[in-house]
C-alpha positions as CSV (number, residue, x, y, z in Angstrom):
1,M,-46.9,102.7,28.8
2,I,-46.6,102.2,32.5
3,A,-47.3,105.8,33.4
4,T,-50.4,105.6,31.0
5,E,-51.6,102.5,32.7
6,K,-51.3,103.9,36.2
7,R,-53.3,107.1,35.2
8,T,-55.8,104.8,33.6
9,N,-56.3,102.6,36.9
10,A,-56.5,105.9,38.9
11,V,-59.3,107.2,36.7
12,K,-60.9,103.8,36.9
13,R,-61.0,104.0,40.8
14,N,-63.2,106.9,40.5
15,M,-66.4,105.1,40.7
16,S,-68.9,104.7,43.5
17,S,-69.0,101.8,45.5
18,E,-72.6,100.9,44.9
19,E,-72.9,98.8,42.0
20,K,-69.9,100.4,40.3
21,T,-72.0,103.3,39.1
22,P,-70.0,105.8,37.4
23,A,-69.3,109.0,39.7
24,Y,-69.4,111.2,36.7
25,F,-72.1,112.7,34.4
26,V,-72.5,112.2,30.7
27,H,-75.6,114.0,29.0
28,E,-77.9,111.8,27.2
29,K,-76.7,113.5,23.9
30,G,-73.0,113.2,24.7
31,M,-70.6,110.3,24.2
32,C,-68.0,109.0,26.6
33,E,-66.1,106.0,25.6
34,S,-63.5,106.2,28.5
35,V,-63.9,105.8,32.3
36,I,-63.5,109.4,33.6
37,G,-62.6,111.0,36.8
38,A,-65.3,111.5,39.6
39,G,-67.3,114.6,39.4
40,S,-66.5,115.2,35.8
41,R,-69.3,116.2,33.4
42,V,-69.5,115.6,29.6
43,W,-72.3,117.7,28.0
44,A,-74.5,117.5,24.9
45,H,-72.9,116.5,21.7
46,A,-69.4,116.3,23.3
47,H,-67.3,113.2,22.6
48,V,-64.7,111.7,24.5
49,M,-63.0,108.8,22.8
50,K,-61.6,105.5,24.1
51,N,-58.0,105.8,25.7
52,A,-58.6,109.6,26.3
53,L,-57.7,110.4,30.0
54,V,-59.7,112.8,31.9
55,G,-59.3,113.6,35.5
56,A,-61.7,114.3,38.4
57,D,-63.9,117.4,38.4
58,C,-63.6,118.6,34.7
59,N,-66.2,120.0,32.7
60,I,-66.3,119.1,28.8
61,G,-68.6,121.5,27.2
62,E,-71.1,121.1,24.5
63,G,-69.6,120.1,21.0
64,S,-66.3,119.4,22.3
65,F,-64.1,116.5,21.3
66,V,-61.5,114.7,23.2
67,E,-59.4,112.3,21.1
68,S,-57.7,109.1,22.2
69,G,-54.3,109.8,23.7
70,A,-55.2,113.3,25.0
71,Y,-54.7,114.0,28.6
72,I,-56.9,116.4,30.7
73,G,-55.9,116.8,34.3
74,T,-57.9,117.2,37.4
75,G,-60.4,120.4,37.6
76,C,-60.2,121.5,33.9
77,T,-62.7,123.5,32.3
78,I,-63.2,123.0,28.6
79,K,-65.7,125.1,27.1
80,N,-67.8,124.5,24.1
81,G,-66.5,123.8,20.8
82,V,-62.9,122.7,21.6
83,S,-61.1,119.8,20.4
84,I,-58.3,118.2,22.5
85,W,-56.3,116.2,20.1
86,D,-53.8,113.1,20.7
87,G,-50.6,114.7,21.9
88,V,-52.3,117.6,23.9
89,H,-51.5,117.4,27.6
90,L,-53.5,119.7,30.0
91,E,-52.3,119.7,33.6
92,G,-54.5,120.5,36.5
93,E,-57.1,123.4,36.6
94,V,-56.5,124.6,33.0
95,F,-59.2,126.8,31.4
96,V,-59.9,126.3,27.8
97,G,-62.1,128.9,26.1
98,P,-64.9,128.3,23.5
99,N,-63.6,127.5,20.2
100,A,-60.1,127.7,21.1
101,V,-57.9,125.5,18.7
102,F,-55.0,123.1,19.3
103,T,-53.0,121.2,16.6
104,N,-50.7,118.3,16.6
105,D,-49.0,118.1,13.2
106,M,-46.6,120.8,12.0
107,M,-46.8,119.7,8.4
108,P,-50.5,118.4,7.9
109,R,-51.4,116.9,4.5
110,A,-54.3,114.5,3.5
111,K,-53.2,110.9,3.6
112,S,-53.5,110.6,-0.2
113,V,-50.6,113.3,-0.6
114,N,-48.4,112.2,2.5
115,P,-49.5,109.2,4.5
116,E,-47.0,109.9,7.2
117,F,-48.1,111.5,10.5
118,H,-45.6,113.1,12.7
119,L,-47.3,113.7,16.3
120,V,-46.0,116.8,18.0
121,Q,-47.0,117.4,21.6
122,T,-48.4,120.5,23.4
123,V,-48.1,120.9,27.0
124,V,-50.4,123.4,29.0
125,K,-49.1,123.8,32.6
126,R,-51.3,124.0,35.8
127,G,-53.6,126.9,36.0
128,A,-53.1,128.4,32.6
129,S,-56.1,129.9,30.7
130,I,-56.8,130.0,27.0
131,G,-59.0,132.6,25.7
132,A,-61.8,132.2,23.1
133,N,-60.7,131.5,19.6
134,A,-57.0,131.4,20.4
135,T,-55.0,129.0,18.3
136,I,-52.1,126.9,19.9
137,V,-49.6,125.7,17.4
138,C,-48.4,122.3,18.5
139,G,-45.0,121.9,20.1
140,T,-45.2,124.7,22.4
141,T,-45.6,124.7,26.3
142,L,-47.8,127.0,28.0
143,G,-46.3,128.1,31.5
144,E,-48.2,127.9,34.9
145,Y,-51.0,130.5,35.3
146,C,-50.3,132.2,31.9
147,M,-53.2,133.6,30.1
148,I,-53.7,133.6,26.4
149,G,-55.8,136.4,24.9
150,A,-58.9,135.9,23.0
151,G,-57.8,135.2,19.3
152,A,-54.3,135.0,20.0
153,V,-52.0,132.7,17.9
154,V,-49.3,131.1,20.0
155,T,-46.3,130.0,18.0
156,K,-43.7,129.6,20.7
157,D,-43.6,128.8,24.4
158,V,-45.1,131.0,26.8
159,P,-43.6,132.0,30.3
160,A,-45.5,131.2,33.6
161,F,-47.8,134.2,34.5
162,A,-47.6,135.9,31.1
163,L,-50.4,137.4,29.5
164,V,-49.9,137.3,25.7
165,I,-52.1,138.7,22.9
166,G,-52.0,139.2,19.2
167,N,-50.8,137.2,16.1
168,P,-48.2,136.0,16.8
169,A,-48.8,136.1,20.5
170,R,-46.5,138.3,22.4
171,I,-46.1,139.3,26.0
172,H,-48.3,142.1,26.9
173,A,-48.2,142.0,30.8
174,W,-47.9,139.6,33.7
175,V,-50.7,138.2,35.8
176,S,-51.3,136.7,39.3
177,K,-52.7,133.1,39.8
178,K,-56.2,134.5,39.8
179,G,-55.5,136.6,36.8
180,S,-55.2,140.1,37.8
181,K,-52.4,142.4,36.3
182,L,-49.3,142.4,38.5
183,Q,-47.6,145.7,39.1
184,F,-44.1,145.3,40.0
185,D,-41.7,147.9,41.9
186,A,-38.3,149.0,41.0
187,N,-36.9,145.8,42.5
188,G,-39.2,143.5,40.5
189,I,-41.5,142.8,43.2
190,A,-45.1,142.6,43.2
191,T,-48.0,141.4,45.8
192,D,-51.5,140.2,44.6
193,D,-54.6,140.7,46.7
194,D,-54.2,137.2,48.2
195,G,-50.9,138.2,49.7
196,N,-48.8,136.2,47.3
197,T,-45.4,137.8,46.3
198,Y,-43.9,137.6,42.8
199,K,-40.5,138.3,41.4
200,L,-39.7,139.5,38.0
201,E,-36.3,138.8,36.8
202,N,-34.8,138.2,33.4
203,N,-38.2,138.2,31.7
204,T,-39.4,135.6,34.1
205,V,-41.8,135.8,36.9
206,S,-41.9,133.3,39.9
207,I,-43.7,133.3,43.3
208,I,-41.6,133.9,46.4
209,E,-42.3,131.3,48.8
């Protein structure tokens, strides 16, 4: 609760000093029931519920939905037709492609069948990208700068910098921070166009500082 209050207070401070005018944009046909971060945009027919946390410089595309309890970090892009449910936590600079799907219950039933709801969280680490129409089964963690191919079905954790495709999603390649494929030498070393160096070891990729 304390951590949630701190994040909420930080978001509330993202308002202009002149007459407390919100420093974010909500389309006249959008609905935003929370105070969101400065520079963020909520487009037509998108709905951000009360007690959802949205950081600065985010884009919430047309027809998207952000439920109470969801968390969207700074600089995220949510394309059209995406629902971010309670229990979904997006760190900064995450990209979610159009009509990608999150879940938050492993055994969903109508309330008339089973009134109990067991929230299962999903974490998407900084810089990760989720392609159009991908499905992210709850309880998974998507590693930093990983890339989920269009239409993939993610049923288990995805390592940092991994490119996964298919149903169920499997590692197809490794990518850089900007998304280009990495070519590793015999020693498991690769360098991207920006001069960053990566190490592949035990099916894990990390940046060499």
